[in-house]
MITI-744052 format. One line per field, with one value per residue (C-alpha): x negated, y negated, z; residue in three letters. Coordinates in pm, 1 decimal, decimal comma. Example, Ala and Ser with C-alpha at 12.3 -4.5 7.8 and 13.67 -1.06 7.14 Angstrom:
MITI-744052
c1 <- [-1230,0_-1367,0]
c2 <- [450,0_106,0]
c3 <- [780,0_714,0]
res <- [ALA_SER]
***
This chain:
MITI-744052
c1 <- [-13429,5_-13703,0_-13581,2_-13914,6_-13911,5_-13550,3_-13642,4_-13932,1_-13703,8_-13452,2_-13726,7_-13879,1_-13543,7_-13445,3_-13768,2_-13718,6_-13366,9_-13484,8_-13744,0_-13481,3_-13232,9_-12929,0_-12694,7_-12865,7_-12870,3_-12967,9_-12873,4_-12645,5_-12853,5_-12738,9_-12820,3_-13163,9_-13248,0_-13156,7_-13348,8_-13657,9_-13594,0_-13582,6_-13841,9_-14062,3_-14252,2_-14073,2_-14206,5_-13985,1_-13671,0_-13431,2_-13572,7_-13407,3_-13306,4_-13145,4_-12885,2_-12850,4_-13058,0_-13119,0_-13145,7_-13473,0_-13675,7_-13932,6_-14086,0_-13752,1_-13559,6_-13313,1_-13156,3_-12817,8_-12669,8_-12292,7_-12084,7_-11744,5_-11576,8_-11776,0_-11587,6_-11822,8_-12101,3_-11928,9_-12096,9_-12438,0_-12420,7_-12326,8_-12668,2_-12889,3_-12807,1_-12951,9_-13288,2_-13358,2_-13204,1_-12983,5_-12912,7_-12606,1_-12657,4_-12340,8_-12384,6_-12116,6_-12053,7_-12028,1_-12039,4_-11948,3_-11990,1_-11778,4_-11949,4_-11776,3_-12019,9_-12090,7_-12350,9_-12453,8_-12549,8_-12580,8_-12346,4_-12155,2_-11791,7_-11701,9_-11842,1_-11652,2_-11685,5_-11456,6_-11235,2_-11285,1_-11561,3_-11676,1_-11798,2_-11928,8_-11577,7_-11526,6_-11713,9_-11427,7_-11215,4_-11466,0_-11541,5_-11228,1_-11392,9_-11689,8_-11554,5_-11655,5_-12023,2_-12035,5_-12124,6_-12392,4_-12727,0_-12895,7_-12638,2_-12724,8_-12536,2_-12682,3_-12451,9_-12618,0_-12430,7_-12539,9_-12460,4_-12402,0_-12325,7_-12050,8_-12086,7_-11771,4_-11740,3_-11476,6_-11343,9_-11467,6_-11824,7_-11815,1_-12043,4_-11865,8_-11826,8_-11648,5_-11403,8_-11084,7_-10736,8_-10680,7_-10410,5_-10422,7_-10699,0_-10867,6_-11245,6_-11413,6_-11687,5_-12031,3_-12268,4_-12325,9_-12652,9_-12780,3_-12898,4_-12970,8_-12976,1_-12760,4_-12760,7_-12877,1_-12683,1_-12805,8_-12570,9_-12771,7_-12581,0_-12260,7_-12354,5_-12399,4_-12056,7_-11895,5_-12038,5_-11757,8_-11506,4_-11417,6_-11568,7_-11362,2_-11142,9_-11018,8_-11130,0_-10797,1_-10664,1_-10444,4_-10494,0_-10264,1_-10523,5_-10789,2_-10572,0_-10534,9_-10915,1_-10936,9_-10949,6_-10689,2_-10450,2_-10488,0_-10865,2_-10820,2_-10598,7_-10852,0_-11141,8_-10963,0_-10833,6_-11195,5_-11319,6_-11056,4_-11137,9_-11513,3_-11479,8_-11590,8_-11257,5_-10968,8_-10596,8_-10477,5_-10115,1_-9886,0_-9764,2_-9446,6_-9535,8_-9910,4_-10171,0_-10376,7_-10745,9_-11047,8_-11395,7_-11630,3_-11872,3_-11604,4_-11507,7_-11861,0]
c2 <- [-9268,4_-9113,8_-8796,2_-8740,3_-9088,0_-9032,0_-8701,5_-8866,3_-9147,0_-8889,7_-8696,9_-9006,3_-9130,3_-8782,8_-8750,6_-9094,9_-9010,7_-8679,9_-8863,4_-9109,4_-8830,7_-8741,8_-8904,8_-9244,3_-9335,9_-9701,3_-9729,0_-9538,6_-9280,4_-9362,0_-9728,5_-9647,5_-9403,0_-9643,3_-9929,9_-9709,9_-9580,6_-9927,9_-10090,9_-9834,5_-10089,5_-10171,5_-10526,6_-10602,1_-10493,7_-10724,2_-11050,0_-11381,0_-11584,9_-11912,3_-11843,6_-11473,6_-11156,5_-10952,1_-10573,9_-10583,2_-10822,3_-10714,6_-10807,5_-10744,3_-10972,3_-10909,1_-10569,2_-10553,4_-10210,1_-10204,2_-9888,5_-10058,3_-10388,4_-10596,3_-10906,6_-10907,8_-10998,7_-11308,8_-11565,6_-11398,5_-11389,4_-11756,1_-11828,2_-11544,0_-11581,8_-11933,2_-11793,9_-11494,8_-11183,6_-10987,9_-10617,2_-10486,3_-10113,5_-9902,8_-9549,6_-9315,2_-8949,9_-8760,7_-8442,7_-8430,2_-8152,8_-8200,6_-8060,6_-8054,0_-8022,7_-8101,7_-8382,7_-8273,6_-7918,2_-7944,0_-7645,4_-7643,1_-7533,7_-7561,5_-7656,0_-7712,9_-7892,0_-8192,7_-8188,3_-8565,5_-8664,5_-9020,7_-9147,3_-9464,2_-9614,0_-9572,5_-9899,7_-10095,7_-10030,8_-10243,6_-10529,7_-10738,4_-10954,7_-11063,0_-11089,3_-11456,9_-11353,7_-11062,1_-11283,8_-11478,2_-11441,7_-11331,6_-11065,5_-10697,3_-10382,0_-10037,3_-9737,6_-9446,8_-9121,7_-8872,1_-8546,0_-8614,1_-8426,9_-8602,6_-8518,6_-8521,9_-8469,5_-8469,8_-8828,0_-8861,9_-8802,8_-9037,9_-9344,6_-9660,1_-9810,7_-9493,6_-9453,9_-9521,3_-9390,0_-9061,2_-8798,7_-8557,0_-8300,1_-8479,8_-8515,9_-8857,7_-8963,9_-8933,0_-9008,1_-8954,1_-8785,1_-8816,9_-8483,0_-8537,1_-8820,8_-8724,4_-9043,3_-9402,4_-9655,0_-10013,1_-10289,9_-10601,2_-10792,5_-10813,7_-10527,2_-10299,3_-10399,0_-10335,8_-9982,1_-9898,2_-9932,9_-9623,7_-9599,4_-9671,2_-9949,8_-10211,6_-10572,9_-10648,7_-10378,6_-10296,6_-10062,0_-9821,2_-9812,2_-9734,3_-9451,5_-9309,9_-9316,4_-9085,5_-9312,5_-9270,4_-9564,3_-9658,6_-9680,3_-9881,1_-10131,7_-10163,3_-10216,5_-10475,9_-10666,3_-10693,1_-10787,9_-11061,1_-11214,1_-11195,5_-11356,3_-11046,7_-11036,4_-11270,6_-11211,6_-11333,9_-11224,2_-10936,8_-10624,2_-10526,4_-10536,6_-10490,4_-10762,8_-10772,3_-10811,5_-10926,0_-10898,3_-11191,5_-11026,6_-11015,8_-11376,4_-11510,0]
c3 <- [15679,1_15892,6_16064,8_16238,9_16393,2_16496,5_16661,9_16844,5_16967,2_17094,0_17271,8_17434,8_17565,5_17686,1_17883,7_18033,8_18148,0_18292,7_18500,5_18625,3_18695,6_18490,1_18741,1_18726,2_18357,4_18334,5_17965,9_17731,5_17548,7_17193,3_17245,2_17388,5_17108,1_16830,3_16989,0_16997,4_16645,0_16492,0_16718,7_16900,4_17111,0_17435,1_17449,3_17146,0_17335,4_17519,6_17380,4_17463,6_17158,4_17254,1_17525,2_17436,8_17460,6_17144,2_17166,5_16973,1_16757,9_16499,4_16167,3_15992,9_16227,3_16507,7_16576,8_16749,7_16824,0_16861,0_16891,0_16893,8_16964,5_16715,6_16828,6_17128,6_16886,7_16750,4_16974,1_16945,2_16566,6_16558,7_16713,4_16586,4_16215,5_16219,2_16332,6_16106,7_15948,6_16188,5_16141,6_16321,0_16372,7_16391,2_16531,6_16396,2_16484,7_16156,6_16365,5_16733,4_16989,3_17301,1_17611,0_17950,9_18240,1_18602,9_18622,5_18973,1_18875,1_18495,9_18461,8_18131,8_18153,2_17784,1_17446,2_17120,9_16787,6_16749,8_16438,9_16404,8_16163,2_16113,3_15776,5_15614,6_15610,7_15986,2_16045,1_15883,8_16192,7_16388,1_16146,9_16208,3_16475,1_16260,7_15905,0_15889,3_15916,2_15670,2_15372,2_15561,3_15377,7_15702,0_15792,2_15749,8_15846,2_15905,1_15947,3_16127,8_16062,0_16325,2_16495,2_16863,2_17182,1_17373,8_17742,6_17951,9_18325,7_18602,5_18638,2_18994,8_18871,2_18571,4_18554,3_18681,5_18330,8_18212,5_18500,3_18312,0_18380,3_18198,1_18197,1_18490,1_18453,2_18162,8_18169,7_18142,3_17904,3_18064,5_17776,8_17404,9_17308,1_16948,4_16811,0_16440,9_16190,8_15892,1_15685,3_15720,7_15510,6_15469,4_15355,8_15267,1_15000,5_14795,9_14564,6_14867,9_15002,7_14664,1_14667,0_14912,2_14626,2_14422,2_14076,0_13769,3_13907,8_13659,7_13701,9_13869,9_14100,4_14398,8_14691,6_14505,0_14224,1_14484,6_14618,1_14265,8_14240,8_14541,3_14847,0_15123,7_15095,7_15462,7_15411,8_15092,0_15275,8_15558,3_15317,0_15105,9_15408,1_15524,8_15177,3_15148,4_15487,6_15419,4_15076,0_14883,3_14698,2_14626,8_14600,7_14262,2_14271,4_14359,6_14185,9_14365,7_14735,4_14672,1_14640,7_14322,6_14399,0_14203,7_14353,3_14393,4_14149,6_13875,2_13947,1_13899,5]
res <- [MET_ASP_LYS_LEU_ARG_PHE_TYR_GLU_ALA_CYS_LYS_ALA_VAL_SER_GLU_GLY_HIS_THR_ILE_LYS_GLY_ILE_GLY_THR_LEU_SER_GLU_LYS_THR_THR_HIS_ALA_VAL_LEU_LYS_ARG_TYR_PHE_GLU_PRO_PHE_GLU_ASP_THR_HIS_GLU_VAL_LYS_ILE_GLY_PRO_TYR_VAL_ALA_ASP_ALA_VAL_GLY_GLU_ASN_GLY_ILE_ILE_GLU_ILE_GLN_THR_ARG_GLY_PHE_SER_ARG_LEU_ARG_LYS_LYS_LEU_GLY_VAL_PHE_LEU_ASP_TYR_CYS_PRO_VAL_THR_VAL_VAL_TYR_PRO_CYS_ALA_ALA_LEU_LYS_ASN_ILE_ILE_CYS_PHE_ASP_PRO_ASP_THR_GLY_GLU_ILE_SER_SER_ARG_ARG_ARG_SER_PRO_LEU_LYS_GLY_ASN_ARG_TYR_THR_VAL_PHE_THR_GLU_LEU_GLU_GLY_ILE_THR_SER_TYR_LEU_ALA_HIS_PRO_ASN_PHE_ARG_LEU_CYS_ILE_MET_LEU_MET_GLU_ILE_ASP_GLU_LEU_ARG_CYS_PRO_PRO_GLU_LYS_ALA_PRO_PRO_HIS_HIS_LYS_LYS_LYS_ARG_ARG_LYS_GLY_ALA_TYR_SER_LEU_TYR_ASP_ARG_ILE_PRO_LYS_GLU_LEU_ILE_GLU_GLU_ILE_HIS_ILE_ASN_ASP_LEU_SER_ASP_TRP_LEU_SER_PHE_LEU_PRO_GLU_GLY_LEU_PRO_GLU_GLU_PHE_THR_THR_ALA_ASP_MET_ALA_LYS_ALA_GLY_MET_PRO_LYS_SER_THR_ALA_GLN_LEU_VAL_MET_ASN_THR_PHE_PHE_LYS_ALA_GLY_PHE_ALA_GLU_ARG_ILE_GLY_LYS_ARG_GLY_ASN_SER_TYR_ILE_TYR_ARG_THR_ALA_ALA_ASP_HIS_GLU]
***
């Protein structure tokens, strides 16, 4: 984790958007910041690999930044992983400030801290679409826990891609602005994936055992469903209505 490089990437992207004008953002700010953070040279951005375009390509392989909807990456990964290591970067708001403003004047009407806090397990809500690739030797995952400012504006002033139907009077998303890098988590191999499990589990366990070890049961179920589909764990039986799991590392 390099907080100085992150700050410099935020500053460079902010200045670029100011030059272009706040109402004409050509690229979502979080995406632009992370591209610059991982690969600072612009000639490494938007590189065509086979029939697809990678967000960035450097000495460590391909960088793909995906906020949500990982299933959109499925076809790309099917091609990219045959070329070189691919790091899927997942930006996650560990802290979020919600700012309502007028994009024409810049006037802020309200500012508050969101009670919702993302964490390293939040990514599991997005992994369903690419579980078949998680065990690929060229697949990498990087979770970027950040503080962000989420800008919201009147719906009639929202960018075209954010003009969705909302309840009457509700503001629309305008952009998400990274403010600070809190933690950078790299998942490169099976041992890194298994670090998501609570400590002290027996060799054979259920999601109820994970809950007893301190993990919310809903999170435990999400993690183990992903692990099973990715091949990181197998189901070896049932205890009542719960599957009994054993990890790939214990099976070796």
